[in-house]
C-alpha positions in Angstrom: 43.8 12.2 -0.8 41.3 9.5 -0.9 43.7 6.7 0.2 44.8 8.9 3.5 41.0 8.5 4.3 41.6 5.0 3.5 44.4 4.6 5.9 43.0 6.7 8.2 39.9 4.4 8.4 41.9 1.0 8.7 43.9 2.4 11.4 40.9 3.2 13.6 39.6 0.2 13.1 43.0 -1.2 13.7 42.9 0.6 17.5 39.1 -0.3 17.7 39.7 -3.8 17.3 42.7 -4.0 20.0 40.9 -1.9 22.8 37.0 -3.5 22.4 36.1 -6.7 23.2 33.5 -8.6 21.6 30.4 -8.9 23.7 27.5 -11.4 23.5 24.0 -10.7 24.7 22.8 -12.3 27.9 20.4 -15.1 27.4 17.1 -13.4 29.0 18.0 -10.7 26.8 18.1 -12.1 23.6 14.6 -14.3 24.4 12.9 -10.9 25.6 14.2 -9.3 22.4 12.9 -11.9 20.4 9.6 -12.2 21.7 9.2 -8.3 21.6 9.9 -8.6 17.9 7.9 -11.3 16.9 4.9 -9.7 18.9 5.8 -6.4 16.8 5.7 -8.3 13.6 2.4 -10.1 14.5 1.1 -6.9 15.1 2.6 -5.4 11.6 0.5 -8.2 9.9 -2.4 -7.5 11.6 -2.5 -3.7 10.7 -1.4 -4.4 7.2 -4.0 -7.6 6.2 -7.0 -6.0 5.1 -10.2 -7.3 6.0 -12.9 -9.4 3.8 -15.2 -6.7 4.8 -13.4 -3.8 3.6 -13.1 -5.5 0.1 -16.7 -6.0 0.5 -17.4 -2.6 1.0 -15.0 -1.3 -1.9 -16.8 -3.3 -4.3 -20.2 -2.4 -3.1 -19.3 1.2 -3.7 -17.7 0.7 -7.1 -21.3 -1.5 -7.9 -23.3 1.2 -6.8 -20.9 4.0 -8.3 -21.4 2.3 -11.3 -24.8 1.6 -11.8 -25.6 5.4 -10.6 -23.5 6.7 -13.5 -25.1 4.6 -15.9 -28.6 5.6 -14.7 -27.2 9.4 -15.2 -26.1 8.3 -18.7 -29.7 7.0 -19.5 -31.9 9.7 -18.0 -29.6 12.3 -19.5 -30.0 10.4 -22.5 -34.1 10.5 -22.5 -34.2 14.4 -21.2 -31.8 15.4 -24.6 -33.7 12.9 -27.1 -35.3 15.0 -29.7 -38.0 13.4 -31.5 -36.6 12.9 -35.7 -38.9 14.9 -38.0 -41.4 12.3 -39.2 -41.5 11.6 -42.9 -44.8 12.1 -44.5 -45.6 8.9 -46.8 -45.9 9.7 -50.4 -50.1 9.7 -51.2 -50.9 7.7 -54.1 
């Protein structure tokens, strides 16, 4: 059955090749298409390129978040700190 499909597609391909003639686009169309594609590519690059200012915000937020986390840990440790029992010095 696979061979039938293969022969059928080959038949269609042969008939299309005999019926259709190759077509070349007009030079003006090719020039417009090229410019449109280049413009779209430049626009895409600009959208994908991260700005330095955005990275500064991300780094600043990470530093601020880390500092807040360390401060919270220090404050929690101070609040939960229990003084150790003092051992009386032996009397002589």
